[in-house]
N, C-alpha and C positions, 0 to 999 in steps of 0.2 A: 106300437112298440112300447116296451116298458124299460126304463133305464135305472130304476131303483128297486131295491128289495125292502119295501116298507114293512115294519114290524107291527103285527097285530097285537094290541094290548087290550085285553078284555077288562071291563070295569071291575074294580076290586069289590069283594063282598062287603067290606066295611070301609066305606069311603069317609073322607074328612069333611067336616062341616065347620061353621064358625062357632059352634059350641065346644069344639075340641081345644085342648091346650097341648102345645107341641114343644119338643126339644129336638134340636138337630145337632149332631156331633159328627166330626170326621174331617175329611180333606177339604180343600178349598172349594170343591164342587158342592159340598154340603153348605158351605157359607153362601155360595151363589144362589142355590135354590132356597135356602133359608131367608136370604135377603128379599127374594121375590115374594115369598110368602108373607114376610113382614110388611112389605110395601102393599100387599093385597089385604092388609089388616087382619091377618091371622095372628093369634096370640102365640108367639113362638120365641123361644130363646135359642140363640145360635152360637155354638162354640164358646161358652163362657170362659173356658180355660185356654182358648186359642185353637188354631188349626191342629188337628190330630191326623196323622197319616196312616199309622199301622193299627191293626185290630187290638193288639195287646195294650197299647196306650189308651185306646178308646175304652176298653174294658176296665183298665185301672182307674180312669177318670169316672166312669159310671159307678164303680165301687166307692170311690171317695164321695161322690154326690149322695149315693144311697146311705152311706154311714154318717155323712155329715162330719167327717173327721177333719179337724183343722190341721194346718201344716205347722210343724214345729220348726223353730229357728235352726235346729241342728240339721234339718233336711236341706237347707239352702246351701248353695255353692257361692264362692266369691272369686272372681277373676276379672282382671282388667278394670277394676274400680266399680264393678256391678255385682249385685246380689241377685241370684236367679235360682230356679228349681227346674230340674230336668223333666218334670211332668207338665210344665207350663210354658206357654209361648213367651218369647222375649219381650213382648209388650207389657208383661206383668213383672218384669225385673225392676230393680230400683237401685238408686245410688246408696241407700242404706238398707240394712236388713229389715228394719221396721217398715220402711216404705214398700219393699217387696212383699212382706208378709201381709200388709194391709190390702194390697192389690190382689194377692192370691186368695186371701180369705174372703174378700168380696166376691171374687169369681166363683169360689166353692159355694158360698151361700146362694148366689144366683142359680148355679147349676143344681144344687140340692132342692131349692124351691121349685125350679122348673121340672125336675124329674119327679118330684112328689106329686105335682099337679098334672103332669102330662098324661093324656089319654093315648098319645102315640109318640114314639121316639124314632127319629129318622137317623140311621147310621150309614155313613158313606165310607167304605173301605178304600184306601188309596193305594197301599202297597203291602206286599207280604214280606218285604225286606225290613229288618229291624237292626238297630244298633244297641248292643248291650254294654253296660259299663264293665270294664275289666276288673274293677275293685269289688263290685257287689253282684254282678250278673244281672242287674235290673235292666229292662228295656227302657230306653228313654224316648220321650215324645219329641224332644228337641235337643240337638247337640250343643246349641249355643256357641257354635264356632270354636269349640274346645279342641285341643290337639287330637289327631286321629288315633294316636296310640292309646288313648283312654277308652276306646270302644272296640268291640268285636262286631263284625257285620255278618248276618246270616239270614237265610230265608225260612220263614215259618212253613210248617206243613199244613195240609188241609185239616188234619186232626187237631192240631194245636189251635187253629183259628176257631173251629167248631166248638171245641171244649171250653175255650176261654169265653166265647160269647154265650154259650149255654149256662155258664156259671152266674151270669147276671140277668138272665131272662126272667121277666116277671111271671108269676103263676098265670095260667090261662084264665083262671077264675077272676083275676083282678080286672079284666077288661082292657088292660094296657096292651097296645099293639106295638110291634117292632117292624119298621120298614127298612129293609136293607137295599143299598145300592152299591155298585162298584164304580169308582170314579173313572170317567173316560179320559182323564188327564194322564198323559204318558210320562213316565219317569225315565227320561233318556239317560240320566246318570247311571242307571242300571244296565244300559245297553238295550238295544231293541229285543234281543233274545231274552235277557234277564227280565225286562219289563213284561214280555209276553207270558213267561212262566209265572211271574208274580200275579198278574191279573188272572191267570188260569186258577191259581190256588184260591184266590179270593172268590172267584165265580163258583168254583166247586163247593167251597165252604158255604156260600150263600144258598146254593141249591140244597145242600144237606140240611141246613137249618130250616129252610122253608118247607121242606118235605117232612121233617120230624115234628115241627111245632106249629100248631094251628094259629098261634098269635104272631107268627113271623111271615112276612110277605116280601117278595123281591120285585123291585122296579128296574127295568132294563135300560138304565141310562147309558151304560157302557155300550150295549148293543146298538142303541139308537145312533150314537155318534160313529161307531166303528163299522157298522154293517148297513145302516139305513142311509146316513149322510155320506160317509166313506169317501171324502174328498178333502184335499188340503185347503180348499177355499173355505171350509168350515172350521179351520183352525186359526188361532191368532198368529201373529208374526213369529212367535217362538216355536211354532209348529208342534206344541205340546198341549196347550190349553185350548178349549173350544172358543170359537169366535162368538161375539155377541149374538150373531144370527143363529148359531148352533144352540147356544144356551136358551134363546127364546123359543126355538123349536122343541127342545127337550121340555121346557116349561109348559108348552102347549100340550104335549103328550101326557105330561104329569097331571095336568088339570083334567084332561079328558078321562083319565083312568082312575084318579085318586080322589077327586072332589065330588061331592054330591051335586046333583043337578041344581039344587037351590043355591049352593055356594058358587057354582060356575055362573049362574045367572046374575049374581051380585057383582062379579068381577068388573064388568065395564062401568057399572054405576059407581063403584068404589074408585076406579081409576079416574073418572071424571071429577070427583070431589078432591082427590089428592092432587090432581093436576091443577085444579082451581086454586088450591092453597099455595101452590108454587108460582102461580101467575103473578107478575108484577105489573100493575097497570101504569099507563102513562099519566093518569090523573087520579092518584089515590085519594084525594080529598073530595072527589066529585060525588054527587048524589047517585050517579049511575053506578059507581063502584060500590057504594053502600048497599044499593039495591041488589047488586051482584052477590055481595056477601050474605045478605038476608036470604037470597034464593038458595045458597049453599047450605045454610043452617036448616032451612026447610027440607032440603034433600037429605041431610043427615038425620033429621027426625023421622024420616020415612024408612030408615035402616036401623032399627033399635038394637039389633044384635051385634052390631059392628062397633068397635072401639075407635071413635073419632075424637078422642080427648084433645089432642094437639090441634087438629083442624078447627074444632069448635072454639077453642080458646083464641085461635088466630083470627077467625072471622069476627068473633065478638069484639076483639080488641080493635080491629079495623073500623068497625061501626062506631065504637065508643070514641076513638081518637078523632074521627071525622065528624062527630055529631056536634 
Protein backbone atom coordinates (compact mmCIF):
# COMPACT_ATOMS: atom_id res chain seq x y z
CA UNK A 1 0.00 0.00 0.00
CA UNK A 2 1.12 3.53 -0.75
CA UNK A 3 0.19 6.37 1.61
CA UNK A 4 2.00 9.32 0.00
CA UNK A 5 2.16 10.94 -3.42
CA UNK A 6 5.87 11.65 -3.65
CA UNK A 7 6.94 14.25 -6.18
CA UNK A 8 9.49 13.17 -8.75
CA UNK A 9 12.04 15.95 -9.23
CA UNK A 10 14.45 15.32 -12.06
CA UNK A 11 18.00 16.68 -11.65
CA UNK A 12 18.28 20.16 -13.11
CA UNK A 13 20.34 20.70 -16.23
CA UNK A 14 22.50 23.34 -14.57
CA UNK A 15 23.16 22.30 -11.01
CA UNK A 16 24.88 24.30 -8.28
CA UNK A 17 28.45 23.67 -7.20
CA UNK A 18 30.83 25.25 -4.71
CA UNK A 19 32.16 27.42 -7.53
CA UNK A 20 28.84 29.26 -7.70
CA UNK A 21 28.05 32.57 -6.01
CA UNK A 22 24.45 32.85 -4.88
CA UNK A 23 21.88 35.43 -3.83
CA UNK A 24 18.58 34.45 -2.16
CA UNK A 25 15.69 36.89 -1.92
CA UNK A 26 12.10 36.55 -0.83
CA UNK A 27 9.97 35.19 1.96
CA UNK A 28 11.12 33.60 5.21
CA UNK A 29 11.34 30.30 3.33
CA UNK A 30 14.14 31.83 1.24
CA UNK A 31 15.84 32.75 4.49
CA UNK A 32 15.55 29.18 5.77
CA UNK A 33 16.94 27.54 2.65
CA UNK A 34 19.57 30.25 2.35
CA UNK A 35 20.64 29.63 5.94
CA UNK A 36 21.08 25.93 5.24
CA UNK A 37 23.15 26.70 2.15
CA UNK A 38 25.33 29.06 4.19
CA UNK A 39 25.78 26.39 6.86
CA UNK A 40 26.83 24.03 4.08
CA UNK A 41 29.49 26.62 3.16
CA UNK A 42 28.00 27.79 -0.11
CA UNK A 43 28.88 31.41 -0.82
CA UNK A 44 25.45 32.99 -0.56
CA UNK A 45 23.94 36.30 0.51
CA UNK A 46 20.45 35.98 1.99
CA UNK A 47 17.91 38.82 2.03
CA UNK A 48 20.31 41.71 2.65
CA UNK A 49 17.31 44.10 2.78
CA UNK A 50 15.25 41.80 4.99
CA UNK A 51 12.41 39.41 4.23
CA UNK A 52 10.41 40.25 1.09
CA UNK A 53 7.00 38.67 0.63
CA UNK A 54 5.51 39.96 -2.63
CA UNK A 55 6.99 39.78 -6.15
CA UNK A 56 6.92 43.53 -6.79
CA UNK A 57 9.00 44.27 -3.71
CA UNK A 58 11.47 41.57 -4.74
CA UNK A 59 11.74 43.16 -8.20
CA UNK A 60 12.09 46.65 -6.74
CA UNK A 61 14.93 45.38 -4.53
CA UNK A 62 16.66 43.69 -7.46
CA UNK A 63 16.50 46.94 -9.44
CA UNK A 64 18.03 48.85 -6.57
CA UNK A 65 20.83 46.29 -6.30
CA UNK A 66 21.37 46.29 -10.06
CA UNK A 67 21.56 50.08 -10.26
CA UNK A 68 23.44 50.46 -6.99
CA UNK A 69 21.19 53.41 -6.22
CA UNK A 70 21.68 54.79 -2.70
CA UNK A 71 18.69 55.74 -0.59
CA UNK A 72 18.05 59.47 -0.17
CA UNK A 73 17.12 60.85 3.22
CA UNK A 74 13.89 62.18 1.69
CA UNK A 75 12.77 58.59 1.08
CA UNK A 76 12.76 57.78 4.80
CA UNK A 77 9.67 57.88 7.00
CA UNK A 78 9.56 58.97 10.63
CA UNK A 79 7.04 57.66 13.16
CA UNK A 80 7.04 56.66 16.82
CA UNK A 81 10.62 57.88 17.23
CA UNK A 82 12.01 55.63 14.47
CA UNK A 83 13.28 56.33 10.95
CA UNK A 84 12.48 53.64 8.38
CA UNK A 85 11.97 52.90 4.69
CA UNK A 86 8.99 51.04 3.27
CA UNK A 87 11.26 48.95 0.99
CA UNK A 88 13.34 47.62 3.89
CA UNK A 89 12.84 45.46 6.96
CA UNK A 90 12.32 47.01 10.39
CA UNK A 91 15.70 45.69 11.54
CA UNK A 92 17.27 48.35 9.30
CA UNK A 93 15.35 51.21 10.93
CA UNK A 94 17.14 53.62 13.27
CA UNK A 95 16.65 56.12 16.06
CA UNK A 96 18.11 58.78 13.75
CA UNK A 97 17.92 59.27 9.99
CA UNK A 98 21.68 58.85 9.64
CA UNK A 99 21.58 55.57 11.58
CA UNK A 100 18.83 54.21 9.32
CA UNK A 101 20.59 55.40 6.15
CA UNK A 102 23.85 53.75 7.21
CA UNK A 103 22.14 50.40 7.81
CA UNK A 104 20.14 50.63 4.59
CA UNK A 105 23.13 51.69 2.47
CA UNK A 106 25.19 48.82 3.90
CA UNK A 107 22.39 46.41 2.97
CA UNK A 108 22.16 47.82 -0.58
CA UNK A 109 25.93 47.58 -1.00
CA UNK A 110 25.90 43.95 0.15
CA UNK A 111 23.01 43.13 -2.17
CA UNK A 112 24.57 44.92 -5.14
CA UNK A 113 27.84 43.08 -4.65
CA UNK A 114 26.07 39.72 -4.28
CA UNK A 115 23.90 40.29 -7.36
CA UNK A 116 26.89 41.32 -9.46
CA UNK A 117 28.87 38.22 -8.44
CA UNK A 118 25.97 35.75 -8.44
CA UNK A 119 25.85 32.97 -10.97
CA UNK A 120 22.42 32.01 -9.61
CA UNK A 121 19.65 33.99 -7.89
CA UNK A 122 17.03 32.18 -5.79
CA UNK A 123 13.68 34.00 -5.58
CA UNK A 124 10.95 32.77 -3.24
CA UNK A 125 7.52 34.31 -3.87
CA UNK A 126 5.41 34.45 -0.70
CA UNK A 127 2.12 36.16 -1.57
CA UNK A 128 0.37 37.87 -4.46
CA UNK A 129 -1.37 40.25 -2.06
CA UNK A 130 0.28 43.67 -1.88
CA UNK A 131 -0.15 46.87 0.10
CA UNK A 132 0.09 50.13 -1.84
CA UNK A 133 0.66 53.52 -0.27
CA UNK A 134 -2.41 55.71 -0.76
CA UNK A 135 -0.24 58.83 -1.21
CA UNK A 136 2.16 57.49 -3.88
CA UNK A 137 0.69 54.21 -5.14
CA UNK A 138 3.98 52.44 -4.42
CA UNK A 139 3.86 48.84 -3.23
CA UNK A 140 5.58 48.47 0.15
CA UNK A 141 7.70 45.58 1.34
CA UNK A 142 6.87 46.28 4.98
CA UNK A 143 4.08 48.38 6.48
CA UNK A 144 6.12 49.04 9.66
CA UNK A 145 2.90 48.90 11.71
CA UNK A 146 1.64 52.16 10.26
CA UNK A 147 -2.12 52.95 10.26
CA UNK A 148 -4.12 50.81 7.85
CA UNK A 149 -5.69 53.86 6.16
CA UNK A 150 -2.29 54.67 4.65
CA UNK A 151 -2.46 51.59 2.42
CA UNK A 152 -4.64 49.92 -0.18
CA UNK A 153 -4.65 46.14 -0.35
CA UNK A 154 -5.05 44.28 -3.63
CA UNK A 155 -4.05 41.04 -5.32
CA UNK A 156 -1.63 41.00 -8.22
CA UNK A 157 -2.54 39.31 -11.47
CA UNK A 158 -0.44 36.61 -13.11
CA UNK A 159 0.44 39.05 -15.88
CA UNK A 160 1.68 41.66 -13.41
CA UNK A 161 3.95 39.18 -11.68
CA UNK A 162 5.35 37.81 -14.95
CA UNK A 163 5.93 41.27 -16.42
CA UNK A 164 7.64 42.55 -13.28
CA UNK A 165 10.05 39.63 -12.98
CA UNK A 166 10.77 39.67 -16.73
CA UNK A 167 11.88 43.29 -16.38
CA UNK A 168 14.83 42.26 -14.19
CA UNK A 169 15.78 38.93 -15.78
CA UNK A 170 19.42 38.74 -16.85
CA UNK A 171 20.23 38.07 -20.47
CA UNK A 172 20.44 34.37 -21.20
CA UNK A 173 23.94 34.94 -22.58
CA UNK A 174 25.13 36.19 -19.17
CA UNK A 175 25.01 32.67 -17.73
CA UNK A 176 23.20 33.93 -14.63
CA UNK A 177 20.37 31.61 -13.60
CA UNK A 178 17.12 32.35 -11.78
CA UNK A 179 15.56 29.70 -9.54
CA UNK A 180 11.95 30.39 -8.58
CA UNK A 181 10.07 28.85 -5.69
CA UNK A 182 6.67 29.53 -4.17
CA UNK A 183 6.77 29.62 -0.40
CA UNK A 184 4.80 26.81 1.29
CA UNK A 185 4.14 29.12 4.26
CA UNK A 186 0.41 29.80 4.43
CA UNK A 187 -0.80 33.39 4.90
CA UNK A 188 -3.85 32.81 7.07
CA UNK A 189 -4.41 36.54 7.41
CA UNK A 190 -5.63 36.41 3.80
CA UNK A 191 -8.11 33.68 4.71
CA UNK A 192 -7.72 30.16 3.39
CA UNK A 193 -9.53 30.99 0.15
CA UNK A 194 -7.51 34.15 -0.33
CA UNK A 195 -4.28 32.31 0.38
CA UNK A 196 -5.17 29.59 -2.14
CA UNK A 197 -5.85 32.14 -4.89
CA UNK A 198 -2.65 34.02 -4.02
CA UNK A 199 -0.50 30.90 -4.26
CA UNK A 200 -2.22 29.97 -7.54
CA UNK A 201 -1.26 33.35 -9.02
CA UNK A 202 2.36 32.87 -7.98
CA UNK A 203 2.49 29.29 -9.23
CA UNK A 204 1.06 30.22 -12.63
CA UNK A 205 3.49 33.11 -12.92
CA UNK A 206 6.42 30.84 -12.09
CA UNK A 207 5.24 28.38 -14.72
CA UNK A 208 4.95 31.10 -17.37
CA UNK A 209 8.43 32.41 -16.60
CA UNK A 210 10.10 28.99 -16.63
CA UNK A 211 8.43 28.12 -19.94
CA UNK A 212 9.38 31.39 -21.62
CA UNK A 213 12.96 31.77 -20.42
CA UNK A 214 15.70 29.14 -20.52
CA UNK A 215 17.59 30.80 -17.67
CA UNK A 216 14.60 30.39 -15.31
CA UNK A 217 13.78 27.16 -13.46
CA UNK A 218 11.18 26.28 -10.84
CA UNK A 219 11.71 24.18 -7.72
CA UNK A 220 8.48 22.70 -6.24
CA UNK A 221 8.93 23.56 -2.56
CA UNK A 222 5.23 24.45 -2.32
CA UNK A 223 4.12 21.13 -3.80
CA UNK A 224 6.49 19.12 -1.62
CA UNK A 225 4.89 20.42 1.55
CA UNK A 226 1.28 20.68 0.39
CA UNK A 227 1.04 17.51 -1.73
CA UNK A 228 3.88 15.20 -0.71
CA UNK A 229 3.94 15.74 3.08
CA UNK A 230 0.36 17.02 3.33
CA UNK A 231 -0.18 16.59 7.05
CA UNK A 232 -0.38 18.99 9.98
CA UNK A 233 2.38 17.11 11.76
CA UNK A 234 4.72 18.69 9.22
CA UNK A 235 3.73 22.20 10.34
CA UNK A 236 4.93 24.23 13.30
CA UNK A 237 2.60 25.08 16.19
CA UNK A 238 1.25 28.10 14.30
CA UNK A 239 -0.06 25.72 11.58
CA UNK A 240 1.35 28.01 8.88
CA UNK A 241 5.14 27.50 8.82
CA UNK A 242 6.81 24.19 8.00
CA UNK A 243 8.15 22.22 10.95
CA UNK A 244 11.91 21.66 11.25
CA UNK A 245 11.37 18.12 9.99
CA UNK A 246 9.53 19.40 6.91
CA UNK A 247 12.22 21.98 6.16
CA UNK A 248 14.87 19.27 6.47
CA UNK A 249 12.95 17.12 3.98
CA UNK A 250 12.59 19.98 1.49
CA UNK A 251 16.31 20.66 1.89
CA UNK A 252 17.07 17.01 1.08
CA UNK A 253 14.99 17.18 -2.09
CA UNK A 254 16.61 20.52 -2.97
CA UNK A 255 20.07 18.99 -2.67
CA UNK A 256 19.12 15.93 -4.71
CA UNK A 257 17.82 18.00 -7.61
CA UNK A 258 19.90 21.15 -7.58
CA UNK A 259 23.39 20.29 -6.35
CA UNK A 260 26.05 18.62 -8.44
CA UNK A 261 27.10 15.12 -7.39
CA UNK A 262 30.45 16.51 -6.23
CA UNK A 263 28.74 19.15 -4.07
CA UNK A 264 26.41 16.57 -2.53
CA UNK A 265 29.37 14.32 -1.74
CA UNK A 266 31.00 17.16 0.21
CA UNK A 267 27.99 17.89 2.44
CA UNK A 268 28.63 15.26 5.15
CA UNK A 269 32.35 16.11 5.31
CA UNK A 270 31.56 19.80 5.67
CA UNK A 271 28.96 19.06 8.35
CA UNK A 272 31.57 17.11 10.35
CA UNK A 273 33.97 20.07 10.34
CA UNK A 274 31.37 22.69 11.25
CA UNK A 275 30.05 20.43 14.03
CA UNK A 276 33.62 20.03 15.31
CA UNK A 277 33.98 23.82 15.49
CA UNK A 278 30.83 24.02 17.61
CA UNK A 279 32.04 21.29 19.94
CA UNK A 280 33.04 22.45 23.42
CA UNK A 281 35.41 19.95 25.09
CA UNK A 282 35.50 19.10 28.77
CA UNK A 283 39.29 19.62 28.78
CA UNK A 284 40.12 22.39 26.26
CA UNK A 285 43.74 22.64 27.44
CA UNK A 286 44.49 18.96 26.92
CA UNK A 287 46.83 17.52 24.30
CA UNK A 288 43.95 15.36 23.10
CA UNK A 289 41.94 18.48 22.19
CA UNK A 290 44.94 20.06 20.42
CA UNK A 291 45.30 16.87 18.40
CA UNK A 292 41.58 17.03 17.62
CA UNK A 293 41.98 20.59 16.31
CA UNK A 294 44.98 19.61 14.20
CA UNK A 295 42.95 16.81 12.61
CA UNK A 296 40.23 19.30 11.70
CA UNK A 297 42.77 21.60 10.03
CA UNK A 298 44.05 18.63 8.04
CA UNK A 299 40.47 17.82 6.99
CA UNK A 300 39.97 21.43 5.90
CA UNK A 301 43.12 21.29 3.76
CA UNK A 302 41.63 18.33 1.90
CA UNK A 303 38.65 20.52 0.85
CA UNK A 304 40.37 23.44 -0.92
CA UNK A 305 37.28 24.72 -2.72
CA UNK A 306 35.27 25.37 0.44
CA UNK A 307 35.51 28.54 2.54
CA UNK A 308 36.42 27.50 6.09
CA UNK A 309 37.92 30.85 7.10
CA UNK A 310 36.12 31.02 10.46
CA UNK A 311 36.71 27.39 11.35
CA UNK A 312 40.39 27.57 10.39
CA UNK A 313 40.91 30.62 12.59
CA UNK A 314 39.05 28.93 15.45
CA UNK A 315 41.04 25.69 15.40
CA UNK A 316 44.36 27.51 15.05
CA UNK A 317 43.51 29.78 17.99
CA UNK A 318 42.68 26.75 20.17
CA UNK A 319 46.05 25.19 19.33
CA UNK A 320 47.96 28.43 19.99
CA UNK A 321 46.16 29.17 23.27
CA UNK A 322 46.84 25.71 24.61
CA UNK A 323 50.46 25.43 23.39
